[in-house]
C-alpha positions in Angstrom: 120.2 102.8 138.9 119.7 102.9 142.7 116.2 103.3 144.1 115.6 106.0 146.4 111.8 105.2 147.2 111.6 101.7 146.9 114.0 98.4 147.4 113.7 95.6 145.0 115.5 92.3 146.0 114.9 88.4 145.5 117.3 87.7 148.7 115.7 86.0 151.8 115.6 82.7 153.7 116.1 79.5 151.6 113.3 78.2 149.5 112.0 81.9 148.4 114.1 81.9 145.3 111.0 82.5 143.4 109.7 85.3 145.3 110.5 88.8 144.6 110.3 91.6 147.3 109.0 94.8 146.6 109.1 97.4 149.8 108.0 101.0 149.7 110.9 102.7 151.7 109.9 106.4 152.7 108.5 105.6 156.3 110.0 109.3 157.0 106.7 110.2 154.8 104.6 107.5 155.7 105.7 105.9 152.1 103.8 109.1 150.4 103.8 108.5 146.6 105.2 111.2 144.2 106.1 111.3 140.6 109.6 109.9 141.8 108.2 106.5 143.5 105.8 106.0 140.4 108.6 106.2 137.9 110.3 103.7 140.1 107.7 101.2 140.5 107.4 101.3 136.8 110.7 100.4 136.3 110.7 97.9 139.1 107.8 96.2 137.4 109.7 96.2 134.2 112.3 94.6 136.0 110.0 92.1 137.6 108.6 91.4 134.1 111.8 90.2 132.2 113.2 88.3 135.0 112.2 84.6 134.8 113.2 83.5 138.3 110.6 85.9 139.8 107.4 83.6 140.0 105.6 85.8 142.7 106.0 89.3 143.9 105.4 90.3 147.4 104.8 94.4 148.2 105.3 95.5 151.7 106.4 99.0 153.3 108.5 100.0 155.9 107.3 101.7 158.8 104.3 102.2 160.9 102.1 102.4 157.8 101.8 101.1 154.3 101.1 104.5 152.6 99.3 107.7 153.9 98.2 108.7 150.0 99.8 111.3 147.9 102.9 113.1 148.4 101.2 116.5 150.0 104.1 118.7 148.2 103.1 116.8 144.7 99.2 117.8 145.3 99.8 121.4 146.0 101.3 121.3 142.2 99.8 122.4 139.2 99.3 118.6 137.9 98.4 115.9 140.4 101.5 113.1 140.9 99.7 110.8 138.6 99.4 112.8 135.5 102.4 112.3 134.1 102.6 108.6 134.8 99.8 107.0 133.0 96.0 106.9 132.9 96.4 104.2 135.8 99.5 105.2 137.8 99.3 101.5 139.3 98.6 99.8 136.2 102.3 98.1 136.1 101.4 96.3 139.3 97.6 94.9 137.8 99.5 94.3 134.6 102.4 92.0 135.7 101.4 88.2 134.5 103.4 86.9 138.1 100.9 87.2 140.9 101.3 89.9 143.4 100.8 89.7 146.9 100.1 92.6 149.4 101.2 93.3 153.2 99.4 96.2 154.7 100.0 97.2 158.0 99.1 100.8 159.5 97.1 103.3 157.2 96.6 102.3 153.5 94.9 105.3 152.5 94.1 107.3 149.1 97.0 106.4 146.8 98.1 103.7 149.4 94.7 101.7 149.2 94.8 102.1 145.1 98.5 100.4 145.0 97.1 97.6 147.2 93.8 97.2 144.9 96.2 97.0 141.9 97.7 93.8 143.7 96.1 90.5 143.5 95.8 89.1 147.2 95.8 91.4 150.0 96.6 90.4 153.9 96.1 93.3 156.2 97.8 93.6 159.9 95.0 94.0 162.7 95.8 97.7 163.1 95.3 98.4 159.4 92.8 100.9 158.3 92.3 101.1 154.5 90.4 104.1 152.6 89.9 106.7 150.1 89.4 110.0 151.8 89.6 112.4 148.7 86.6 113.7 148.9 87.1 115.3 152.5 89.6 117.7 150.1 87.2 118.1 147.1 89.0 115.1 145.3 88.4 112.4 143.4 90.3 109.6 143.9 93.1 109.8 141.1 94.7 106.4 141.0 92.1 103.7 140.3 90.2 103.4 143.4 86.8 104.3 142.0 86.9 101.2 139.7 89.0 98.7 140.9 87.0 99.2 144.7 83.7 98.7 143.1 85.1 95.7 141.4 85.7 94.1 144.4 83.6 94.8 147.1 80.4 96.0 144.9 79.1 99.2 144.1 77.3 100.0 147.1 80.0 99.3 149.6 82.6 101.2 147.2 80.1 104.3 146.9 79.8 104.4 150.6 83.9 104.4 151.2 84.3 106.8 148.5 81.4 109.4 148.9 82.2 109.5 153.0 85.7 109.4 152.7 85.7 107.2 155.7 88.5 104.4 156.4 87.5 100.9 157.3 89.4 98.9 159.9 90.9 95.5 159.1 87.9 93.5 160.2 85.6 95.5 158.3 87.7 95.0 155.0 88.1 91.2 155.7 84.2 91.0 155.8 83.8 93.0 152.8 86.0 91.0 150.7 88.7 93.9 150.5 91.5 91.9 152.2 91.6 87.8 152.1 93.1 87.7 155.7 93.6 89.6 158.9 96.7 88.5 161.5 98.4 90.1 164.3 101.3 92.5 163.0 103.8 90.9 164.0 102.8 88.0 161.7 102.2 89.9 158.9 105.2 89.5 156.7 104.7 85.7 157.6 101.5 85.3 156.4 102.0 87.3 153.1 105.7 85.3 152.4 103.6 82.1 153.5 100.8 82.8 150.7 104.1 83.7 148.0 105.7 80.5 148.9 102.8 78.2 148.1 102.1 80.1 144.6 105.8 79.9 143.8 105.3 76.1 144.5 102.8 76.0 141.7 103.4 75.4 137.8 104.5 78.9 136.8 102.9 78.9 133.2 99.9 77.5 135.0 99.7 80.5 137.6 100.0 83.0 135.1 97.0 81.7 132.6 95.0 81.1 135.6 95.5 85.0 136.4 95.1 85.8 133.0 91.7 84.3 132.9 90.2 85.6 135.9 91.4 89.0 135.2 90.5 89.3 131.3 87.7 87.2 131.5 86.3 89.7 134.2 86.2 92.3 130.8 84.3 89.7 128.9 80.7 88.4 128.5 80.5 84.7 130.3 80.5 82.9 127.1 83.6 84.8 126.0 85.3 84.3 129.2 84.4 80.7 129.4 85.9 80.0 125.5 88.9 82.2 126.3 89.9 79.6 129.9 89.4 76.9 127.1 92.0 78.2 124.6 94.4 79.0 127.5 94.0 75.3 129.0 94.4 74.0 125.4 97.8 76.2 125.3 98.5 74.8 128.3 98.8 71.1 127.6 101.7 71.7 125.4 103.7 72.4 128.0 106.6 70.9 129.5 105.2 71.9 133.1 102.2 70.3 131.8 103.7 67.1 131.2 105.8 67.1 134.4 102.7 67.8 136.7 101.4 64.5 135.4 104.3 62.4 135.9 104.6 63.6 139.4 101.1 62.9 140.2 101.9 59.4 138.6 105.3 58.9 140.4 103.6 60.3 143.6 106.0 62.8 144.0 106.4 66.9 144.0 106.5 68.0 140.7 109.6 70.1 139.4 108.3 72.8 137.6 110.6 74.7 135.0 108.3 77.0 133.6 108.4 75.7 129.9 
């Protein structure tokens, strides 16, 4: 079924066959998120999850802004747009076993920032502004922002951003760890894709387990997380990719990982 609010493809320059590109395609609304987009996002994540060729996902947005937040028409209804989706409307991105890199230009506000927070790595253009302005409207962030932002930048900084509703610029976002890099706008796509390319070259099983170890480990005690890391390492030893990595190292060549 054709997507109306998103685009999803694996086409691109040679060497990026293992990278899926997921784009928000409502620039006329500044990529406002409504129920239809949430449904299409969930479907796109399902398609990515079963596609064994995809090793990394790059999330982008058409237009001048990444996403200004929830669709105003949706907010005017009896239920918020997230209500019919799930407790975590952007959890489908966070739960993908593949790493997700997000490229942010212009405004990433409200649901726009919450979508970006569900990704693993964020790269921002110099003109980016990131914030959760819901309290200005008498609302609470409803897409995971109160939880993911605090886990990423710490309780104090997250509370300041959420309670005041004031956005931060790209440089401040970099300083507090909200994004991992800031680049000129015309370099944004290339910067995000370069990160994705580097990840795609790594062992796909190792990358998946590494993401799982970090994500799940944060929900455990340190002792439990260390044991979980060890369990994943033991499982990894049984894979063909692990043996290929050792052979490539001994042969002084680039490994050819198959994801097995």
